[in-house]
PALODREN-51851 format. One record per residue: x, y, z of N, C-alpha, C, CB in turn; residue in one letter. Coordinates in steps of 0.05 Angstrom, whole numbers, padded with zeros to 5 digits, always signed. Glycine has a CB too. Layout:
PALODREN-51851
XYZXYZXYZXYZA ...
end
This chain:
PALODREN-51851
+01360+01826+02457+01393+01829+02452+01407+01837+02482+01401+01858+02425X +01398+01865+02494+01415+01856+02521+01411+01840+02545+01420+01875+02533X +01378+01831+02544+01379+01804+02559+01403+01778+02549+01348+01792+02554X +01403+01773+02521+01431+01762+02517+01456+01761+02518+01434+01761+02507X +01460+01785+02520+01486+01796+02533+01493+01790+02564+01484+01827+02530X +01469+01797+02575+01471+01801+02610+01470+01777+02609+01448+01818+02632X +01454+01754+02594+01462+01727+02600+01484+01711+02604+01455+01716+02589X +01503+01720+02578+01527+01705+02566+01548+01724+02582+01530+01706+02527X +01543+01747+02592+01555+01755+02622+01557+01734+02640+01538+01777+02637X +01525+01733+02653+01523+01716+02678+01550+01689+02679+01488+01702+02678X +01529+01674+02651+01547+01650+02642+01576+01650+02655+01551+01651+02608X +01593+01677+02638+01621+01674+02635+01632+01676+02670+01634+01699+02613X +01607+01692+02684+01625+01702+02707+01621+01677+02725+01614+01734+02724X +01596+01661+02724+01603+01631+02743+01613+01620+02733+01586+01613+02753X +01622+01613+02705+01643+01596+02695+01665+01595+02710+01650+01603+02670X +01684+01633+02705+01699+01637+02714+01704+01630+02745+01698+01656+02707X +01680+01641+02765+01684+01639+02789+01687+01597+02789+01656+01657+02807X +01675+01587+02776+01681+01554+02786+01709+01545+02783+01664+01530+02768X +01730+01555+02747+01744+01548+02747+01764+01566+02766+01744+01542+02725X +01761+01586+02786+01776+01597+02801+01778+01582+02829+01769+01623+02802X +01765+01580+02828+01751+01553+02860+01768+01528+02856+01708+01537+02858X +01763+01512+02822+01774+01486+02822+01806+01500+02823+01764+01465+02793X +01809+01513+02812+01843+01522+02811+01854+01519+02838+01849+01555+02800X +01840+01541+02865+01843+01541+02884+01858+01515+02903+01822+01549+02888X +01828+01504+02909+01826+01472+02908+01853+01454+02897+01801+01465+02889X +01861+01452+02881+01881+01450+02864+01916+01462+02881+01869+01471+02835X +01909+01475+02876+01942+01500+02887+01950+01495+02914+01934+01541+02889X +01912+01491+02925+01922+01497+02956+01942+01477+02971+01896+01499+02974X +01936+01449+02953+01963+01422+02972+01984+01422+02967+01963+01389+02969X +01985+01437+02931+02012+01437+02928+02035+01456+02945+02014+01442+02901X +02019+01477+02948+02032+01503+02969+02032+01495+02995+02013+01531+02970X +02020+01469+03010+02019+01465+03033+02053+01432+03026+01978+01457+03045X +02048+01422+03003+02072+01411+03007+02102+01429+03002+02069+01388+02991X +02100+01443+02986+02127+01464+02982+02130+01478+03001+02126+01485+02961X +02110+01494+03021+02120+01503+03042+02126+01482+03072+02103+01524+03046X +02117+01462+03065+02132+01445+03094+02151+01435+03086+02117+01421+03109X +02160+01428+03059+02187+01410+03049+02211+01439+03062+02187+01402+03002X +02198+01470+03059+02220+01486+03059+02215+01496+03097+02218+01514+03030X +02201+01483+03117+02198+01492+03138+02213+01472+03155+02172+01498+03143X +02222+01471+03181+02227+01457+03199+02206+01440+03212+02237+01470+03214X +02226+01421+03222+02204+01386+03228+02192+01393+03262+02233+01344+03230X +02205+01418+03273+02187+01424+03291+02163+01448+03284+02204+01431+03313X +02156+01462+03265+02142+01471+03260+02118+01464+03238+02154+01484+03259X +02136+01442+03225+02108+01426+03217+02091+01406+03235+02115+01409+03195X +02114+01399+03263+02095+01387+03278+02066+01401+03295+02112+01376+03296X +02081+01430+03297+02062+01452+03313+02039+01458+03298+02074+01480+03320X +02044+01460+03265+02018+01473+03258+02010+01450+03240+02020+01506+03244X +01983+01448+03235+01970+01433+03231+01973+01433+03200+01948+01437+03244X +01964+01459+03189+01975+01467+03150+01979+01487+03145+01958+01462+03124X +01999+01485+03134+02023+01509+03117+02017+01518+03099+02048+01501+03106X +02022+01546+03087+02010+01550+03066+02043+01562+03054+01980+01572+03068X +02057+01579+03076+02074+01588+03069+02103+01585+03085+02065+01610+03065X +02121+01580+03091+02145+01569+03094+02145+01578+03133+02172+01586+03068X +02142+01561+03150+02148+01571+03183+02171+01561+03184+02130+01561+03209X +02188+01576+03201+02212+01564+03208+02234+01558+03191+02207+01543+03219X +02244+01578+03171+02247+01560+03150+02272+01553+03144+02235+01568+03128X +02284+01520+03139+02303+01499+03134+02309+01489+03114+02300+01483+03144X +02332+01495+03105+02332+01473+03080+02347+01447+03088+02347+01485+03053X +02343+01453+03109+02357+01413+03119+02343+01389+03107+02351+01401+03157X +02319+01386+03100+02311+01361+03077+02319+01358+03055+02288+01359+03070X +02319+01381+03044+02338+01388+03019+02369+01375+03014+02343+01418+03021X +02383+01391+03038+02411+01376+03044+02413+01349+03052+02425+01390+03065X +02391+01339+03060+02388+01308+03070+02377+01299+03036+02359+01301+03104X +02362+01292+03024+02348+01289+03005+02377+01282+02978+02326+01319+03003X +02388+01311+02975+02413+01319+02948+02437+01303+02963+02424+01361+02941X +02441+01296+02982+02471+01287+02992+02466+01259+02992+02484+01297+03023X +02437+01246+02985+02441+01219+02982+02448+01208+02955+02421+01208+02991X +02458+01188+02960+02454+01176+02935+02445+01168+02924+02460+01168+02929X +02422+01155+02934+02393+01131+02934+02379+01168+02923+02377+01106+02981X +02373+01183+02920+02357+01200+02906+02371+01209+02883+02347+01220+02923X +02399+01219+02882+02411+01230+02852+02408+01209+02839+02443+01239+02850X +02422+01181+02845+02415+01156+02821+02389+01153+02811+02421+01127+02830X +02366+01155+02832+02337+01158+02821+02328+01169+02803+02324+01165+02834X +02332+01197+02801+02336+01225+02786+02343+01215+02758+02362+01246+02799X +02371+01209+02760+02384+01204+02740+02373+01177+02725+02410+01204+02748X +02368+01153+02745+02341+01136+02719+02325+01153+02704+02313+01116+02734X +02310+01159+02730+02287+01169+02713+02278+01191+02694+02272+01172+02726X +02312+01212+02694+02312+01222+02671+02324+01220+02642+02315+01237+02676X +02336+01195+02648+02347+01174+02628+02325+01155+02618+02372+01156+02643X +02307+01146+02633+02284+01129+02622+02262+01156+02607+02267+01107+02654X +02257+01173+02608+02251+01186+02609+02246+01206+02581+02262+01188+02626X +02281+01212+02583+02281+01230+02548+02283+01201+02532+02319+01257+02538X +02296+01177+02536+02297+01162+02521+02276+01140+02511+02314+01156+02526X +02251+01141+02530+02227+01140+02528+02203+01150+02513+02226+01144+02543X +02214+01177+02513+02202+01196+02500+02209+01199+02475+02205+01216+02512X +02234+01203+02461+02237+01198+02439+02232+01179+02417+02250+01200+02442X +02237+01156+02432+02236+01125+02428+02205+01118+02418+02243+01109+02458X +02178+01131+02438+02159+01133+02427+02147+01147+02404+02151+01136+02441X +02150+01171+02412+02144+01195+02387+02150+01182+02369+02161+01223+02384X +02178+01174+02359+02191+01164+02334+02173+01143+02321+02219+01152+02340X +02154+01124+02346+02150+01094+02326+02125+01108+02324+02152+01055+02339X +02112+01121+02348+02085+01135+02337+02085+01150+02313+02074+01153+02355X +02101+01167+02301+02095+01185+02291+02101+01165+02259+02113+01214+02303X +02117+01138+02267+02115+01124+02244+02092+01108+02227+02130+01111+02248X +02086+01105+02248+02062+01092+02246+02034+01107+02237+02059+01081+02271X +02034+01129+02250+02014+01155+02238+02013+01160+02210+02022+01183+02250X +02044+01162+02206+02047+01167+02184+02034+01143+02163+02075+01172+02184X +02052+01113+02161+02031+01097+02145+02007+01098+02139+02029+01079+02151X +01990+01099+02175+01965+01093+02164+01946+01115+02155+01953+01077+02181X +01970+01137+02160+01950+01165+02142+01952+01150+02111+01970+01207+02141X +01957+01139+02102+01952+01131+02072+01932+01112+02071+01978+01120+02057X +01908+01127+02057+01892+01103+02049+01892+01081+02032+01877+01109+02045X +01917+01079+02016+01917+01055+02000+01944+01044+02012+01917+01060+01965X +01954+01039+02038+01964+01024+02057+01951+00991+02060+01959+01041+02081X +01968+00976+02045+01961+00942+02051+01954+00948+02089+02000+00912+02042X +01926+00926+02081+01920+00919+02120+01917+00947+02141+01953+00898+02136X +01906+00976+02126+01919+00992+02138+01889+00997+02155+01936+01014+02121X +01867+00977+02148+01840+00978+02156+01842+00960+02195+01819+00958+02127X +01850+00940+02176+01861+00905+02202+01879+00931+02228+01903+00866+02178X +01901+00941+02220+01918+00958+02240+01894+00973+02246+01947+00977+02228X +01886+00993+02240+01863+01013+02259+01849+01003+02278+01842+01024+02244X +01830+00978+02263+01819+00964+02286+01827+00949+02308+01807+00951+02279X +01857+00943+02299+01879+00926+02333+01878+00948+02344+01919+00912+02332X +01889+00977+02337+01896+01004+02350+01865+01004+02368+01902+01035+02322X +01847+01010+02359+01819+01015+02367+01809+01004+02400+01800+00999+02342X +01823+00971+02386+01810+00949+02408+01834+00965+02440+01820+00902+02394X +01859+00971+02434+01872+00963+02449+01863+00990+02473+01902+00956+02438X +01839+01007+02457+01831+01023+02473+01816+01017+02500+01819+01037+02459X +01807+01006+02491+01785+00987+02506+01795+00957+02524+01765+00976+02480X +01811+00950+02510+01811+00916+02527+01851+00916+02519+01782+00876+02500X +01862+00905+02541+01891+00907+02554+01887+00875+02556+01897+00930+02586X +01918+00866+02560+01931+00840+02554+01920+00837+02582+01966+00835+02545X +01939+00856+02601+01927+00850+02634+01966+00843+02642+01892+00809+02640X +01953+00845+02669+01989+00850+02679+02005+00836+02681+01997+00857+02700X +01992+00803+02690+02009+00783+02685+02021+00769+02656+01998+00767+02697X +02003+00770+02630+02012+00756+02615+02033+00788+02601+01986+00735+02598X +02029+00803+02604+02049+00827+02606+02083+00818+02619+02032+00852+02630X +02072+00812+02647+02104+00799+02653+02113+00782+02643+02111+00790+02675X +02098+00766+02638+02114+00735+02621+02115+00745+02601+02100+00702+02617X +02106+00759+02576+02120+00770+02557+02148+00784+02558+02104+00785+02550X +02151+00801+02578+02173+00819+02580+02191+00801+02590+02169+00843+02597X +02192+00779+02615+02215+00767+02625+02225+00741+02605+02208+00757+02655X +02202+00735+02583+02206+00715+02566+02233+00723+02551+02182+00711+02549X +02231+00753+02541+02247+00759+02523+02273+00779+02548+02227+00775+02495X +02279+00769+02564+02293+00775+02581+02299+00807+02585+02315+00759+02576X +02278+00819+02596+02276+00850+02594+02269+00845+02625+02250+00867+02569X +02269+00821+02639+02270+00836+02673+02301+00847+02683+02261+00807+02699X +02296+00861+02702+02321+00876+02713+02328+00896+02689+02349+00854+02722X +02317+00904+02678+02323+00915+02654+02310+00951+02647+02312+00893+02634X +02331+00965+02645+02313+00995+02634+02291+00990+02615+02333+01018+02616X +02306+00984+02593+02282+00978+02574+02253+00969+02584+02290+00957+02557X +02250+00950+02603+02225+00936+02610+02212+00971+02619+02230+00906+02639X +02217+00994+02625+02211+01015+02629+02201+01022+02605+02229+01028+02638X +02216+01022+02584+02213+01039+02564+02188+01029+02542+02240+01042+02552X +02197+00999+02543+02185+00992+02525+02154+00982+02526+02199+00976+02517X +02137+00984+02551+02120+00976+02551+02095+00993+02543+02123+00967+02571X +02076+00994+02527+02065+01021+02514+02078+01040+02508+02049+01032+02525X +02092+01024+02483+02104+01038+02467+02094+01066+02454+02109+01022+02450X +02068+01057+02443+02048+01073+02428+02022+01065+02442+02047+01068+02396X +02019+01096+02443+01989+01105+02460+01965+01101+02440+01989+01144+02471X +01947+01083+02441+01936+01089+02422+01907+01111+02418+01934+01067+02415X +01909+01127+02427+01897+01165+02424+01920+01182+02420+01881+01181+02457X +01940+01178+02428+01961+01193+02412+01967+01186+02379+01987+01188+02427X +01965+01160+02382+01970+01154+02345+01948+01163+02334+01973+01119+02332X +01926+01160+02348+01896+01167+02328+01898+01197+02326+01861+01158+02344X +01902+01211+02341+01901+01248+02334+01931+01250+02322+01896+01276+02370X +01951+01242+02319+01972+01250+02300+01966+01241+02272+01998+01238+02309X +01957+01219+02275+01947+01207+02245+01924+01216+02226+01939+01180+02249X +01910+01234+02248+01895+01248+02234+01904+01274+02224+01875+01251+02245X +01914+01286+02237+01930+01303+02231+01945+01311+02214+01938+01302+02240X +01965+01291+02202+01979+01280+02181+01961+01279+02162+01992+01256+02186X +01929+01271+02154+01919+01256+02140+01908+01283+02123+01900+01232+02154X +01907+01314+02154+01898+01337+02135+01914+01352+02122+01884+01354+02145X +01950+01343+02126+01966+01352+02108+01957+01361+02080+01984+01335+02107X +01964+01372+02063+01957+01364+02033+01970+01358+02016+01948+01378+02020X +01955+01333+01998+01971+01312+01996+01999+01319+01975+01950+01288+01986X +01978+01344+01961+02003+01352+01940+02031+01361+01949+01994+01374+01923X +02022+01371+01971+02054+01372+01988+02073+01336+01976+02044+01371+02040X +02064+01327+01993+02082+01289+01987+02075+01292+01961+02067+01251+02003X +02063+01294+01945+02057+01284+01910+02089+01305+01891+02010+01303+01894X +02081+01323+01909+02110+01342+01902+02142+01332+01911+02106+01372+01918X +02134+01329+01934+02171+01318+01945+02170+01286+01924+02175+01307+01999X +02157+01276+01924+02157+01243+01908+02164+01253+01886+02128+01224+01903X +02150+01265+01867+02156+01283+01844+02191+01287+01844+02139+01313+01849X +02201+01298+01865+02229+01297+01866+02255+01284+01876+02230+01311+01872X +02233+01262+01874+02253+01238+01879+02254+01228+01916+02288+01249+01868X +02240+01246+01933+02233+01235+01957+02227+01208+01966+02215+01246+01962X +02245+01199+01993+02222+01164+01996+02202+01179+02024+02250+01119+02012X +02188+01155+02024+02179+01163+02050+02187+01176+02079+02174+01147+02053X +02216+01162+02079+02224+01171+02108+02240+01204+02102+02249+01143+02123X +02244+01199+02076+02255+01241+02084+02231+01252+02074+02289+01261+02061X +02211+01245+02065+02175+01268+02069+02170+01258+02093+02139+01263+02045X +02169+01239+02112+02171+01239+02140+02178+01258+02152+02185+01222+02149X +02211+01256+02156+02226+01275+02177+02227+01296+02162+02257+01267+02188X +02234+01302+02138+02237+01338+02120+02212+01348+02123+02244+01339+02081X +02192+01340+02113+02169+01350+02109+02150+01348+02130+02160+01340+02090X +02128+01319+02138+02120+01326+02163+02135+01325+02194+02101+01313+02162X +02140+01319+02192+02149+01328+02223+02168+01356+02226+02169+01303+02237X +02176+01378+02205+02160+01399+02212+02148+01423+02211+02163+01402+02221X +02119+01413+02212+02096+01410+02202+02081+01406+02225+02095+01390+02184X +02085+01389+02237+02075+01378+02257+02087+01390+02284+02078+01350+02254X +02104+01403+02293+02116+01408+02313+02104+01405+02339+02124+01429+02311X +02078+01426+02332+02062+01437+02355+02047+01412+02362+02042+01462+02349X +02041+01391+02350+02023+01365+02354+02048+01347+02373+02011+01348+02318X +02073+01349+02359+02098+01331+02373+02107+01337+02402+02125+01336+02357X +02101+01368+02399+02113+01378+02424+02088+01369+02444+02120+01413+02424X +02070+01378+02435+02048+01364+02461+02047+01334+02463+02014+01372+02456X +02047+01318+02450+02045+01289+02454+02070+01286+02464+02039+01271+02430X +02096+01294+02459+02120+01288+02474+02113+01296+02510+02148+01308+02459X +02111+01318+02510+02098+01323+02540+02084+01295+02549+02072+01351+02540X +02062+01291+02539+02044+01271+02543+02059+01244+02553+02028+01267+02517X +02075+01243+02531+02088+01218+02536+02107+01211+02562+02102+01216+02514X +02124+01240+02564+02135+01242+02586+02130+01245+02609+02144+01252+02584X +02099+01258+02617+02087+01261+02641+02092+01228+02650+02054+01273+02639X +02077+01212+02627+02069+01192+02640+02096+01165+02647+02045+01184+02621X +02116+01165+02636+02146+01156+02640+02148+01166+02663+02170+01167+02621X +02152+01198+02666+02166+01205+02691+02150+01187+02713+02164+01238+02697X +02119+01197+02716+02102+01190+02739+02098+01158+02749+02075+01202+02730X +02115+01146+02725+02102+01116+02722+02129+01099+02748+02104+01100+02677X +02123+01084+02761+02129+01069+02777+02123+01043+02783+02125+01079+02790X +02097+01033+02771+02093+01003+02786+02118+00983+02758+02043+00989+02786X +02119+00994+02736+02128+00982+02727+02162+00971+02733+02120+00991+02710X +02166+00996+02736+02195+00988+02765+02195+00964+02781+02195+01009+02794X +02172+00968+02797+02167+00945+02819+02160+00921+02806+02144+00952+02839X +02147+00914+02784+02141+00889+02777+02173+00887+02759+02108+00886+02759X +02189+00890+02740+02209+00883+02735+02245+00883+02741+02203+00888+02721X +02241+00908+02759+02271+00915+02766+02267+00902+02798+02280+00956+02762X +02295+00892+02797+02304+00881+02830+02327+00897+02842+02316+00847+02831X +02341+00906+02830+02364+00927+02840+02351+00951+02844+02389+00933+02819X +02363+00955+02873+02349+00989+02881+02374+01015+02866+02348+00993+02930X +02389+01008+02854+02404+01026+02844+02390+01035+02819+02432+01017+02839X +02375+01010+02816+02364+01016+02782+02325+01028+02785+02365+00973+02758X +02325+01030+02812+02303+01044+02817+02294+01075+02807+02303+01042+02842X +02273+01076+02792+02269+01111+02779+02261+01133+02800+02242+01115+02754X +02254+01156+02804+02256+01165+02832+02224+01163+02835+02273+01199+02838X +02209+01156+02827+02175+01149+02831+02181+01126+02848+02153+01140+02800X +02193+01109+02845+02192+01082+02870+02205+01099+02897+02218+01047+02861X +02223+01113+02897+02234+01115+02912+02213+01135+02942+02260+01124+02897X +02193+01148+02920+02177+01171+02934+02158+01148+02945+02162+01200+02913X +02142+01135+02933+02138+01111+02945+02150+01099+02975+02146+01097+02927X +02165+01096+02975+02178+01082+02994+02179+01098+03014+02202+01072+02988X +02186+01118+03013+02195+01142+03034+02170+01148+03039+02213+01170+03024X +02147+01149+03022+02116+01154+03043+02110+01139+03050+02092+01162+03035X +02118+01108+03039+02098+01094+03052+02112+01071+03081+02083+01077+03026X +02141+01085+03084+02157+01069+03103+02164+01095+03116+02184+01047+03091X +02194+01093+03122+02210+01105+03143+02212+01138+03144+02238+01094+03141X +02212+01145+03113+02221+01170+03112+02248+01171+03105+02217+01184+03134X +02264+01159+03106+02293+01154+03101+02301+01138+03070+02302+01134+03128X +02322+01157+03061+02334+01148+03036+02351+01133+03034+02342+01164+03024X +02370+01123+03059+02384+01115+03066+02412+01121+03076+02380+01106+03057X +02438+01129+03073+02459+01144+03086+02458+01166+03071+02487+01131+03087X +02475+01185+03080+02474+01212+03071+02500+01215+03065+02464+01232+03090X +02522+01223+03050+02548+01234+03051+02553+01262+03058+02558+01231+03029X +02572+01259+03071+02579+01290+03093+02560+01311+03107+02593+01311+03076X +02536+01286+03113+02525+01306+03134+02530+01294+03160+02495+01314+03130X +02550+01279+03164+02555+01284+03192+02542+01257+03210+02541+01315+03200X +02551+01251+03230+02541+01229+03247+02509+01232+03260+02563+01225+03271X +02520+01253+03272+02497+01268+03291+02472+01281+03270+02513+01297+03310X +02477+01283+03247+02451+01293+03227+02426+01281+03236+02453+01284+03195X +02413+01293+03237+02379+01289+03242+02364+01285+03223+02366+01310+03253X +02347+01263+03214+02334+01265+03190+02309+01264+03194+02341+01247+03173X +02292+01285+03186+02263+01300+03198+02242+01281+03179+02258+01342+03191X +02236+01265+03180+02225+01251+03160+02196+01263+03141+02219+01226+03175X +02177+01272+03160+02160+01286+03149+02172+01318+03131+02142+01290+03173X +02186+01327+03137+02199+01343+03114+02210+01335+03092+02215+01356+03121X +02229+01308+03098+02241+01298+03080+02216+01286+03046+02258+01273+03099X +02204+01278+03072+02184+01269+03049+02160+01291+03035+02166+01244+03062X +02163+01306+03038+02156+01338+03030+02178+01347+03006+02160+01363+03061X +02198+01352+03014+02218+01352+03002+02232+01334+02979+02229+01354+03019X +02232+01315+02982+02225+01294+02959+02199+01291+02944+02227+01269+02971X +02180+01297+02948+02149+01299+02932+02167+01332+02918+02107+01304+02962X +02168+01348+02927+02176+01370+02907+02196+01366+02900+02176+01395+02913X +02221+01357+02901+02242+01349+02881+02229+01329+02852+02266+01328+02902X +02221+01313+02862+02213+01282+02841+02184+01303+02826+02198+01239+02869X +02175+01333+02830+02150+01339+02811+02169+01361+02791+02118+01356+02831X +02187+01381+02806+02199+01397+02798+02205+01395+02765+02217+01396+02816X +02218+01373+02761+02230+01367+02727+02201+01376+02704+02241+01323+02722X +02182+01362+02713+02159+01361+02688+02152+01398+02688+02122+01335+02699X +02146+01398+02722+02138+01428+02726+02155+01450+02709+02142+01435+02758X +02187+01437+02707+02206+01466+02696+02197+01460+02666+02248+01466+02702X +02200+01439+02647+02188+01432+02632+02172+01444+02613+02179+01422+02641X +02144+01436+02627+02115+01449+02614+02111+01483+02607+02091+01442+02638X +02123+01505+02615+02127+01528+02614+02131+01527+02580+02150+01538+02634X +02152+01516+02576+02169+01519+02545+02148+01495+02527+02212+01507+02547X +02131+01485+02534+02118+01469+02512+02090+01480+02514+02120+01435+02516X +02082+01499+02539+02060+01504+02528+02042+01521+02515+02054+01501+02538X +02057+01538+02502+02047+01552+02471+02039+01526+02454+02075+01573+02453X +02048+01499+02468+02042+01482+02442+02014+01466+02442+02067+01460+02437X +02004+01468+02471+01992+01452+02483+01964+01450+02471+01993+01458+02511X +01946+01474+02480+01926+01479+02467+01920+01473+02438+01924+01500+02472X +01936+01487+02421+01940+01481+02395+01942+01445+02387+01968+01499+02388X +01971+01439+02396+01975+01404+02390+01952+01392+02392+01993+01388+02409X +01940+01387+02419+01910+01379+02426+01889+01377+02405+01900+01398+02445X +01887+01401+02394+01859+01409+02371+01868+01405+02347+01847+01441+02371X +01901+01407+02333+01899+01400+02325+01895+01370+02305+01903+01413+02331X +01879+01357+02292+01881+01331+02285+01853+01314+02295+01908+01319+02296X +01849+01332+02318+01822+01321+02339+01791+01323+02326+01821+01343+02370X +01793+01342+02303+01766+01341+02285+01758+01318+02266+01769+01362+02267X +01784+01318+02250+01773+01289+02238+01797+01266+02239+01762+01292+02202X +01772+01250+02240+01788+01219+02240+01786+01206+02222+01781+01199+02257X 
end
């Protein structure tokens, strides 16, 4: 018994050490980006790697937040993330609720169709032709409607709804509630942990997406912030004209890149702590039963 206990403790210690090492490897680049964004251009050039701000400066953030280009990109990203997450979650919930009923006509065919999309996809060119033919070219809807339902999220949410006792729904129907009333008044309140978790999944995917904008958006003022981030990293490090900074203001390209990365990542990092308590519970609920 003592040997097993010692072995278990040793295994736990090794696991903790490995997880700590992985965490450090992942955190160090983040600290470098944040520290570099608050350092002066000269300090960043002189030092090959920073973990703490050197020669503290806010010039990069003053420039970034003074440009209409960046602020417009943030507004577009916030708009499509909020609207897209709400719409994707609504459609996913409605389809999951329908598929959770075994007596639904065509249920098996729809389930197989969902499973097929986990392995196969139409591809970029058919998708482009489809969305263009529907008049979504240069429309923000083109950034929301693609992948409206994630099959993995749908399967897990469907499985969770199946685990809710059928007697609850039957009682509601006896009281005269229809399917919409049952879904939004009973199923949704019971599924808040799952909804919060998968809403975060949807929000992160939409916020980080840039390729759809490159394909479907022609006007620069409709670009989300991730497209601007791509441009500033690959190109000159400039976001264009800045208002109120003066003609002699020097744009530090390297620190601007770091500042844009930090500012573009911050919203998701701010939202995550509020949903973190639901995260583990929401992922596990429904993942046992299929």
